[in-house]
KETOR-283746 format. One line per field, with one value per residue: x, y, z of N, C-alpha, C in turn; residue in one letter. Coordinates in steps of 0.05 Angstrom, whole numbers, plus 5000, padded with zeros to 4 digits. Each point is the difference from the previous one (the first is absolute). Example, Ala and Ser with C-alpha at 12.3 -4.5 7.8 and 13.67 -1.06 7.14 Angstrom:
# KETOR-283746
n.c1	[5264  4993];
n.c2	[4886  5021];
n.c3	[5156  4986];
ca.c1	[4982  5016];
ca.c2	[5024  5024];
ca.c3	[5000  5001];
c.c1	[5018  4985];
c.c2	[5024  5022];
c.c3	[5000  5014];
resn	[A  S];
***
This chain:
# KETOR-283746
n.c1	[4122  4995  5023  5008  5003  5002  4980  4988  5008  4993  4978  4998  5006  4984  4984  5011  5011  5001  5023  5000  4974  5005  4990  4980  5001  4977  5009  5004  5025  4992  5026  5000  5021  5010  5013  5024  4983  5009  5001  4977  4995  5009  4987  4977  5005  5006  4978  4993  5026  4989  5010  5000  4981  4988  4978  4999  4974  5013  4993  4979  5018  5023  5004  5026  4993  5024  5000  4974  5014  4987  5000  4982  4989  4974  5000  4977  5016  5004  5026  4993  5022  5004  5014  5026  4990  5023  4988  4980  5016  5018  4983  4989  5026  4995  5002  4977  5017  4982  4998  4995  4978  4996  4976  5015  5010  5020  5008  5019  5014  4980  5005  4992  4999  5000  4985  5005  4996  4984  5006  5026  5007  5021  4985  4983  5020  5010  4975  4995  5025  4995  4975  5009  5019  4982  4986  5025  5005  4979  4987  4990  4977  4993  4996  4976  4993];
n.c2	[5087  4980  5011  4975  4997  4974  5000  5016  4984  4978  5013  5008  4975  4990  5020  4992  5024  5003  5001  5017  4997  4977  4985  4997  4978  4992  5014  5009  5002  5021  4996  5025  4987  5018  4994  5011  4999  5025  5004  4989  5013  5021  4991  4996  5022  5011  4988  5008  5004  5005  4977  5007  5012  5010  5009  5014  5002  5017  5005  4996  4983  5001  4974  5002  4974  4997  4977  5006  5022  5015  5014  5006  5024  5005  5022  5004  5021  4985  4996  4976  5001  4974  5012  4998  4990  4988  5003  4993  5005  4988  4982  5002  5002  4982  5016  5008  4992  4982  4997  4975  5014  4978  5010  5021  4979  5015  4994  4992  5009  5016  5009  5025  5000  5026  5013  5018  4975  5001  5025  4994  4989  5015  5020  4996  4997  5021  5009  4995  5008  5020  5001  4998  5016  5013  4999  5000  5017  5012  4998  4979  5013  4990  4981  5012  4981];
n.c3	[4898  5016  5008  5001  5026  4995  4983  5018  5020  4986  4993  5025  5007  4982  5006  5023  4996  5026  4987  5020  4993  5014  4981  5017  4984  5011  5021  4976  5002  4987  5000  5002  4991  5016  4978  4999  4980  4997  5026  5000  4978  5012  5022  4987  4986  5023  5010  4976  5003  5023  5009  5025  4986  5021  4989  5023  5000  5015  5025  4985  4991  4988  5004  4996  4998  5011  4987  4998  4997  5019  4978  4982  5006  4998  5014  4988  5007  5021  4996  5007  5015  4999  5019  5000  5022  4995  4976  5016  5021  4985  4994  5024  5000  4981  4979  5010  5019  5009  5026  4992  5003  4987  5002  4995  4988  5007  4976  5017  4979  5005  4976  5000  4974  5004  4982  5019  5010  4978  4998  5005  4977  5004  5009  4980  4984  5013  5003  4974  4993  5016  4990  4975  5008  5014  4978  4992  5020  4990  5023  4989  4997  5023  4982  4998  5017];
ca.c1	[5012  5010  5024  5005  5022  5025  5005  5007  5028  5016  5000  5017  5028  5009  5003  5020  5022  5024  5018  5013  4981  4993  4971  4992  4977  4994  5021  5026  5013  5011  5019  5009  5027  5008  5029  5010  5003  5024  5021  4997  5011  5029  5011  4997  5021  5026  5001  4991  5019  5004  4985  4976  4987  4971  4988  4977  4988  4999  5005  4988  5016  5010  5026  5015  5013  5022  5006  4980  5006  4994  5025  4994  4972  4991  4977  4992  5019  5027  5010  5009  5022  5009  5029  5014  4995  5025  5004  4976  5005  5014  4981  4980  5013  5001  4978  4975  4997  4991  4992  4972  4986  4973  4984  5014  5021  5025  5010  5028  5006  4981  5001  4983  5014  4982  5010  5025  5023  5004  4994  5017  5002  5021  4989  4980  5015  5013  4981  4992  5023  5003  4980  5007  5024  4991  4981  5015  5003  4975  4985  4973  4979  4989  4974  4978  4988];
ca.c2	[4975  4999  4984  4988  5012  4989  5009  5028  5001  4991  5021  5022  4992  4995  5026  5017  5004  5006  4977  4992  4986  4974  4995  4975  4992  4972  4990  4998  5026  5006  5020  5017  5007  5026  5002  5012  4980  5005  4989  4971  4992  5005  4978  4975  5000  4995  4973  4981  4979  4982  4975  4994  5026  4998  5025  4996  5024  5000  5025  5022  5006  4977  4990  4982  4979  4988  4974  4997  5018  5028  5014  5027  5004  5027  5009  5026  5012  4994  4973  4987  4981  4985  5002  4989  5017  5013  5023  5017  5028  5014  5003  5020  5027  5008  5016  4987  4974  5001  4974  4992  5000  4990  4999  5015  4984  5001  4973  5001  4983  5007  5029  5012  5019  5017  5007  5015  4982  4982  5015  4991  4971  4991  4999  4978  4976  4997  4989  4973  4983  4997  4980  4974  4990  4990  4978  4975  4990  5004  4976  5000  4997  4973  4999  4991  4974];
ca.c3	[5006  5027  5002  5026  5014  4989  4972  5001  5010  4978  4980  5009  5000  4972  4986  5014  4982  5015  4997  5025  5017  4989  4999  5011  4986  5006  5018  4987  4998  4974  5007  4978  5007  4990  4999  4976  4979  4985  5017  4999  4974  5002  5016  4984  4979  5013  5011  4979  4993  5023  4996  5017  5008  5003  5009  5018  5011  5029  5014  4986  4977  4984  5010  4982  5015  4985  5013  5021  5021  4993  4991  4992  4997  4995  5016  4988  4981  5009  4997  5024  4996  5023  4999  5023  5023  5008  4983  5003  5008  4979  4978  5005  4998  4972  4990  4993  5014  5028  5011  4996  5026  4994  5025  5021  5013  4983  4993  4992  4977  4979  4995  4980  4984  4985  4973  5001  5004  4978  4975  4978  4998  5018  5027  5001  4999  5026  5020  4992  5005  5029  5008  4989  5014  5026  4995  4999  5027  5016  5005  4990  5020  5001  4986  5016  4990];
c.c1	[5013  5025  5002  5024  5027  5006  5007  5029  5019  5002  5018  5030  5011  5005  5020  5024  5026  5018  5013  4982  4993  4969  4994  4974  4996  5022  5027  5012  5011  5018  5008  5027  5007  5030  5008  5006  5025  5024  4999  5012  5031  5014  4998  5022  5027  5003  4994  5019  5005  4982  4974  4989  4970  4990  4976  4989  4998  5008  4989  5015  5008  5028  5011  5016  5022  5009  4983  5006  4993  5025  4994  4970  4993  4976  4995  5021  5029  5008  5010  5022  5006  5030  5013  4995  5026  5006  4978  5005  5014  4980  4981  5011  5001  4975  4976  4994  4992  4994  4971  4987  4971  4986  5014  5020  5025  5011  5028  5005  4979  4999  4981  5016  4979  5013  5026  5024  5005  4994  5016  5000  5022  4990  4980  5015  5014  4982  4992  5023  5004  4980  5007  5024  4991  4982  5015  5003  4976  4986  4971  4980  4989  4972  4979  4988  4971];
c.c2	[5001  4981  4988  5013  4990  5010  5030  5004  4992  5022  5023  4994  4995  5026  5018  5003  5006  4975  4990  4984  4974  4997  4973  4992  4970  4987  4996  5028  5003  5024  5016  5011  5027  5002  5011  4979  5004  4989  4969  4989  5003  4977  4974  4997  4993  4971  4978  4977  4981  4976  4997  5026  4995  5027  4993  5027  4997  5027  5024  5008  4974  4993  4981  4981  4989  4976  4996  5018  5029  5015  5030  5003  5029  5004  5028  5009  4992  4971  4990  4980  4986  4998  4987  5019  5014  5025  5021  5029  5016  5006  5023  5029  5010  5014  4982  4974  5004  4971  4994  4998  4992  4996  5013  4983  4999  4972  5002  4980  5004  5030  5008  5021  5016  5008  5015  4983  4981  5013  4990  4970  4989  4998  4977  4973  4994  4987  4972  4980  4995  4979  4972  4988  4988  4975  4973  4988  5003  4973  5003  4998  4971  5001  4989  4975  5002];
c.c3	[5027  5001  5028  5013  4989  4972  4999  5008  4977  4979  5008  5000  4973  4986  5013  4982  5014  5000  5026  5019  4987  5000  5011  4986  5005  5016  4988  4999  4972  5005  4975  5008  4987  5002  4972  4978  4983  5015  4999  4974  5000  5015  4985  4979  5012  5009  4979  4995  5023  4998  5016  5011  5002  5010  5018  5009  5030  5011  4985  4975  4985  5010  4979  5017  4982  5016  5025  5024  4991  4994  4996  4998  4995  5019  4992  4980  5008  4995  5027  4993  5026  4998  5025  5024  5010  4985  5003  5007  4979  4977  5005  5001  4971  4991  4992  5014  5029  5008  4994  5027  4996  5027  5023  5016  4982  4996  4990  4978  4978  4997  4978  4985  4984  4974  5001  5004  4978  4973  4976  4998  5019  5029  5003  5001  5026  5020  4993  5006  5030  5010  4990  5014  5027  4996  5000  5028  5018  5004  4990  5023  4999  4987  5019  4988  4997];
resn	[M  L  L  T  R  L  S  L  L  Q  F  L  L  I  T  K  T  N  L  D  I  P  C  F  I  K  R  K  I  I  S  R  M  A  Y  N  K  K  L  A  N  R  I  R  E  R  L  A  D  L  P  I  I  E  E  K  E  M  M  G  G  L  T  F  M  V  N  D  K  M  C  V  G  I  I  K  E  E  M  M  C  R  I  D  P  E  F  H  E  T  A  I  E  M  T  G  C  R  T  M  D  F  T  N  R  P  M  R  G  Y  I  M  I  E  E  T  G  M  R  T  P  K  E  F  E  Y  W  I  N  L  A  L  E  F  N  I  K  A  K  S  S  K  K  K  K];
***
């Protein structure tokens, strides 16, 4: 059987098993988000009682929007928190915390917390509360029309 060039490409991409590589099929991107599902559930449980929560897949991970503003997210195994930029320098001195440098561009007010920084429920709660406190005064991104 002779496969056409397009169908062979589709076959190779459909059968690709590496989760970090998006598959392009018929000009659509099927993204396979690689993030810690256990951490996602932990965040969901913590945010469950808040009135306006939305989950969005972005930046190669999962983001939790609170009141239409980015608040907390997961990229691979780390939790991302949007915090007050005035507190940024203090935060990154804490165990397991670093500046988010998505695409090699450090972003003040956005931090990444690895497992060592949120092992206990108290540590996890600290970072979530920090993000929620800033969310109240954070500005929402302008929606694209």
